C-alpha positions as CSV (number, residue, x, y, z in Angstrom):
1,D,26.0,47.0,13.2
2,L,22.7,49.0,13.3
3,F,21.6,50.8,16.4
4,R,18.3,52.6,17.1
5,D,18.1,55.3,19.8
6,A,15.3,54.3,22.2
7,K,13.9,57.8,22.6
8,S,14.2,59.3,19.1
9,G,14.2,56.2,17.0
10,K,17.1,57.5,15.0
11,L,19.4,54.9,13.5
12,S,23.2,55.0,13.7
13,G,26.1,52.7,13.0
14,P,28.1,51.5,10.0
15,M,25.1,49.9,8.2
16,V,23.0,53.1,8.0
17,P,24.4,54.1,4.5
18,Y,23.4,50.7,3.2
19,L,19.7,51.0,4.2
20,E,19.0,53.3,1.3
21,I,20.7,50.9,-1.2
22,E,18.6,48.1,0.3
23,K,15.4,50.1,-0.3
24,R,16.3,50.8,-3.9
25,H,17.3,47.2,-4.6
26,R,14.9,45.3,-2.3
27,G,15.2,41.6,-2.7
28,K,18.4,41.9,-4.7
29,L,21.0,42.0,-1.9
30,E,21.5,40.6,1.5
31,L,22.9,42.6,4.4
32,L,25.2,40.3,6.4
33,P,24.9,39.9,10.2
34,H,27.4,41.5,12.6
35,A,29.7,38.4,12.7
36,A,30.2,38.6,8.9
37,A,31.1,42.3,9.0
38,D,33.3,42.3,12.1
39,T,36.9,43.1,11.1
40,E,38.2,40.8,13.8
41,H,36.0,37.8,12.9
42,V,37.2,34.9,10.8
43,S,33.9,34.9,8.9
44,R,34.9,38.2,7.2
45,V,37.8,36.6,5.4
46,Q,35.7,33.6,4.6
47,G,32.9,35.8,3.3
48,A,35.4,37.6,1.0
49,K,36.7,34.2,-0.3
50,Q,33.1,33.1,-0.9
51,A,32.3,36.3,-2.8
52,V,35.3,35.7,-5.1
53,D,34.3,32.0,-5.6
54,Q,30.7,33.1,-6.4
55,I,31.9,35.6,-9.0
56,F,34.1,32.9,-10.6
57,D,31.2,30.4,-10.6
58,C,29.0,33.0,-12.2
59,I,31.6,33.8,-14.9
60,R,33.0,30.4,-15.6
61,F,30.1,28.1,-14.9
62,K,27.1,30.3,-15.2
63,L,26.0,29.4,-11.7
64,A,24.3,31.9,-9.4
65,T,24.7,31.4,-5.7
66,N,22.5,33.1,-3.1
67,L,20.2,34.2,-5.9
68,K,18.1,37.3,-5.3
69,G,15.4,38.0,-7.8
70,D,15.1,36.2,-11.2
71,L,17.6,33.7,-12.5
72,P,19.1,35.1,-15.8
73,E,18.5,32.9,-18.8
74,G,21.3,30.4,-19.4
75,Y,22.3,30.3,-15.7
76,G,21.9,27.6,-13.1
77,N,20.9,28.2,-9.5
78,A,23.6,26.9,-7.1
79,G,21.3,27.5,-4.2
80,P,22.0,29.3,-0.9
81,M,25.3,29.2,0.8
82,T,26.9,31.0,3.8
83,V,30.4,31.1,5.1
84,P,31.4,28.1,7.3
85,C,30.0,28.2,10.8
86,V,27.8,31.3,10.2
87,G,24.1,30.6,9.7
88,K,22.4,27.3,9.2
89,V,23.7,24.1,7.7
90,T,21.7,23.3,4.6
91,R,21.1,20.0,2.9
92,Q,23.3,21.3,0.0
93,E,26.2,21.6,2.4
94,L,25.5,18.1,3.8
95,G,25.4,16.8,0.2
96,R,28.8,18.5,-0.6
97,A,30.3,17.0,2.6
98,A,29.0,13.5,1.8
99,G,30.7,13.7,-1.6
100,D,33.9,15.0,0.0
101,G,36.7,12.5,0.6
102,E,36.8,13.5,4.2
103,S,33.3,12.1,4.8
104,A,34.9,8.6,5.3
105,A,37.1,10.1,8.1
106,L,34.0,11.6,9.7
107,R,32.3,8.2,9.6
108,E,35.4,6.5,11.1
109,A,35.7,9.0,13.9
110,A,31.9,8.7,14.7
111,E,32.2,4.9,14.8
112,T,35.2,5.1,17.1
113,M,33.5,7.5,19.4
114,A,30.3,5.4,19.4
115,A,32.3,2.3,20.3
116,I,34.1,3.9,23.2
117,W,31.1,5.7,24.6
118,G,29.1,2.4,24.1
119,A,31.6,0.5,26.2
120,L,31.7,3.2,28.9
121,A,27.9,3.3,29.1
122,A,27.5,-0.5,29.2
123,T,30.0,-0.9,32.0
124,T,28.4,-0.7,35.4
125,D,31.5,-1.7,37.4
126,S,33.3,1.6,38.3
127,G,36.7,-0.2,38.4
128,R,36.3,-1.5,34.9
129,R,35.0,1.8,33.7
130,S,38.0,3.5,35.2
131,E,40.3,1.0,33.3
132,L,38.4,1.7,30.0
133,I,38.8,5.5,30.6
134,E,42.5,5.0,31.3
135,R,42.9,2.9,28.2
136,Y,40.7,4.8,25.7
137,G,40.2,8.3,27.2
138,A,43.0,9.9,25.2
139,K,41.8,8.3,22.0
140,L,38.2,9.4,22.6
141,V,39.2,13.0,23.2
142,K,41.6,13.1,20.2
143,T,39.0,11.5,17.9
144,S,36.3,13.9,19.2
145,N,38.6,16.8,18.4
146,T,39.4,15.4,14.9
147,Y,35.6,15.0,14.3
148,A,34.9,18.6,15.4
149,T,37.7,20.0,13.3
150,L,36.5,18.1,10.2
151,M,32.9,19.3,10.8
152,R,34.1,22.9,11.1
153,K,36.3,22.5,8.0
154,L,33.3,21.3,6.0
155,G,31.1,24.1,7.3
156,L,28.8,21.8,9.2
157,E,28.4,23.7,12.5
158,G,25.2,25.4,13.5
159,P,21.6,24.6,13.4
160,Y,20.1,22.6,10.5
161,A,18.1,24.6,8.0
């Protein structure tokens, strides 16, 4: 968090000490938003896991993720990445998800939901619609929850970059 006093303009908060570091190393680091620094937010744990993964990728595979500045010779650029559900969904994340074995489950869930919603939307008779809801309502909600859980697990929540 970073706060500015409206009258004096003086800054306060836990991010203040890092501003000097950012000035000295402009373009080499990224200060994370509040959600990623909040001790009670799940993204803090995810951010720590991602940091460790990025260090391993750099050491073992010579891949730089979230590159700031020039790419060192002999290293590949793994592109930008954020912790799941923080920030925007990138085409890289969609590509990873498409290659994941769970993408088939996403497709199946989407097809099931589309079929049920299609039947409900196409039915003009309220009695018949009520029957369909009675018969397929629980399946629709369960499938929707499964879909949402898989999307979250794959880090596909938020706006598209």
